[in-house]
Phi, psi and omega in degrees: 000314180294325179297320179295320179295318179295316179297317178297319179297314178295323178296317178296320178295319179297316178295324179297321181295324180282343183272006180290146179294142181275150177284176179296186184300329180236026181070030184285152175269157176298154183304323181296320178294318177298316181295319178296317179297315179298316182295317179298318180295315180293322178299318180289311185289324186255002182054057182276150173273178186296319182294315181294323178299318179295321178294319178296318179299315180296318179296320180292318177299319177299318179298316180296318180298318179293321178295317178299321179295321178294315180294328181283340182289157182254051177259170181293162186297320181292328177290323176297316181299317179296318179294321178293322177296318178296321178295321179296318179295320179294321178296317179295325177295318179292322177294324179295324180285335181275316187271159173285164180303320180292319179294321180294320177298318177294321178300314179297323178296317178295321178295322180292329180282340183290134180292145180275186179290156179294150180292151180291151180292144178284138182101198186279269188276152175289158180294149180282138175289144181250000000 
């Protein structure tokens, strides 16, 4: 009797583990979490006050929404790249208007230190996960 209860308990725990919500296509976080993380980091690194932090958060959320719209569009890859580059320039322009010159210089330095996306695989298809 106890063995059956233990087996049933393990089966229920196993089913519970499979019922967890799945992450996005690349394990992405929701935009609000990304914006909060970015704002906290910029507040710490650039010594921002509360008003400036809210403006930075709003600018970053706007940037994410525009990026999502570009990724969701069904245009060619080079057109997406051009749209993303234009969006990045617009985001940097908005950050320049929000931050002081010294803070903006530090922001650009932090952006330059940030690693970029991984290079595309050489050849056709990406390797299969194992």
